C-alpha positions as MATLAB code, in Angstrom:
seq = 'MKKTIVIISVAALLYACGGGETKPADTGGETKAAAATDPDVEKGLALVGQSDCVGCHKVLEPNVGPAHAEVAKKYENTEANINMLADKIMNGGSGNWGTVPMAAHPGISKADAVLMAKYVLSLKDAK';
ca = [
      15.663  -20.938  -18.414;
      13.034  -20.757  -15.819;
      15.774  -21.076  -13.332;
      17.582  -18.302  -14.583;
      14.779  -15.958  -14.398;
      13.816  -16.893  -11.015;
      17.509  -16.462   -9.822;
      17.751  -13.048  -11.507;
      14.537  -11.944  -10.041;
      15.530  -12.989   -6.489;
      18.685  -11.367   -6.828;
      17.327   -8.155   -7.997;
      14.825   -8.057   -5.141;
      17.392   -8.985   -2.673;
      19.590   -6.134   -4.087;
      16.817   -3.484   -4.263;
      15.443   -4.277   -0.692;
      18.349   -5.064    1.110;
      21.237   -3.151    2.730;
      18.997   -0.981    5.142;
      20.302    2.373    3.497;
      17.863    5.248    3.083;
      17.562    6.848   -0.579;
      15.821    9.993   -1.307;
      12.225    9.766   -3.029;
      11.821   10.959   -6.658;
      10.323   14.309   -5.815;
       9.317   15.575   -9.230;
       6.777   18.450   -9.577;
       3.639   16.296   -9.342;
       4.732   14.780   -6.268;
       5.495   18.142   -4.304;
       2.228   19.545   -5.718;
       0.297   16.552   -4.481;
       2.078   16.625   -1.071;
       1.546   20.358   -0.715;
      -2.250   19.866   -0.659;
      -2.634   17.242    2.046;
      -0.460   16.788    5.212;
      -1.037   13.142    5.127;
       0.315   12.956    1.632;
       3.345   14.997    2.640;
       3.896   12.632    5.536;
       3.774    9.673    3.093;
       6.083   11.086    0.827;
       8.601   11.476    3.528;
       8.041    8.071    4.712;
       8.378    6.654    1.136;
      11.674    8.679    0.693;
      13.114    7.208    4.043;
      12.256    3.715    3.281;
      13.611    1.150    0.630;
      10.551    1.813   -1.440;
      12.653    3.901   -4.280;
      14.888    0.625   -4.664;
      11.956   -1.248   -6.503;
       9.517    1.817   -7.429;
       9.762    4.954   -9.251;
       7.329    7.670   -9.368;
       6.510    7.596  -12.939;
       8.310    4.575  -14.702;
       8.422    0.987  -13.836;
      11.298   -0.355  -12.222;
      11.622   -3.774  -10.393;
       7.927   -3.077   -9.324;
       5.379   -0.713  -10.954;
       5.711    3.093  -10.875;
       3.701    4.560   -8.113;
       1.717    6.341  -10.656;
       0.577    3.318  -12.264;
      -0.523    1.956   -8.984;
      -2.576    5.033   -8.430;
      -4.170    4.478  -11.730;
      -5.271    1.087  -10.975;
      -6.679    1.567   -7.586;
      -9.381    4.288   -6.841;
      -8.596    6.390   -3.783;
     -10.764    4.775   -1.144;
     -10.412    3.878    2.511;
     -10.733    0.167    1.338;
      -7.763    0.342   -1.140;
      -5.718    2.688    1.182;
      -5.832   -0.155    3.644;
      -5.429   -3.059    1.088;
      -2.263   -1.152   -0.056;
      -0.994   -0.457    3.516;
      -1.283   -4.090    4.163;
       0.713   -5.003    1.115;
       3.352   -2.564    2.233;
       3.629   -4.250    5.414;
       3.064   -8.102    4.484;
       4.274   -8.193    0.917;
       2.443   -9.484   -2.171;
       2.581  -10.870   -5.355;
       0.677  -11.670   -8.496;
      -0.849   -8.177   -9.098;
       2.188   -6.638  -11.219;
       3.901   -9.613  -12.393;
       6.109  -12.451  -11.138;
       8.409  -10.427   -8.897;
       7.095  -10.490   -5.499;
       6.932   -7.465   -3.129;
       8.942   -7.821   -0.038;
       7.383   -7.597    3.450;
       8.046   -4.409    5.487;
       7.087   -5.744    8.914;
       8.943   -2.852   10.515;
       6.507   -0.344    9.194;
       3.656    0.400   11.333;
       0.186    0.382    9.903;
      -0.148    3.967   10.549;
       2.815    4.721    8.357;
       1.909    2.393    5.743;
      -1.465    4.095    5.468;
       0.254    7.432    4.908;
       2.656    5.856    2.347;
      -0.470    4.508    0.561;
      -2.283    7.794    0.541;
       0.910    9.352   -0.998;
       1.016    6.712   -3.762;
      -2.879    7.089   -4.532;
      -2.314   10.849   -4.607;
      -0.513   10.397   -7.837;
      -3.421    9.340  -10.110;
      -2.792   12.259  -12.450;
       1.055   12.352  -12.240;
       2.672   12.740  -15.381;
];
């Protein structure tokens, strides 16, 4: 049973994070409103939309990974948390949201990862 769960998890992760195609971000009303108030958030939204983030994360509901709005609720919007999340975007991570690890994205620069983290944390009050 454990092997089956691990195989399914790995397959889902590879499917969601592979392929290299870009997908549009879910830009519901709340995300547009947040982006309109801060140029860094707007840039972060664009970067998320150009990346493979949307393969594993949705804005308001869990998918393979947590919803971006849930991440925003968990972490206060501070420089320390922005940098911590940027590092997770670049290096991957595991254990904070279940058993499926987040893939590393070494091709994303620290500056871009910071903008993406700012966008995610801007969703604290998204509904």
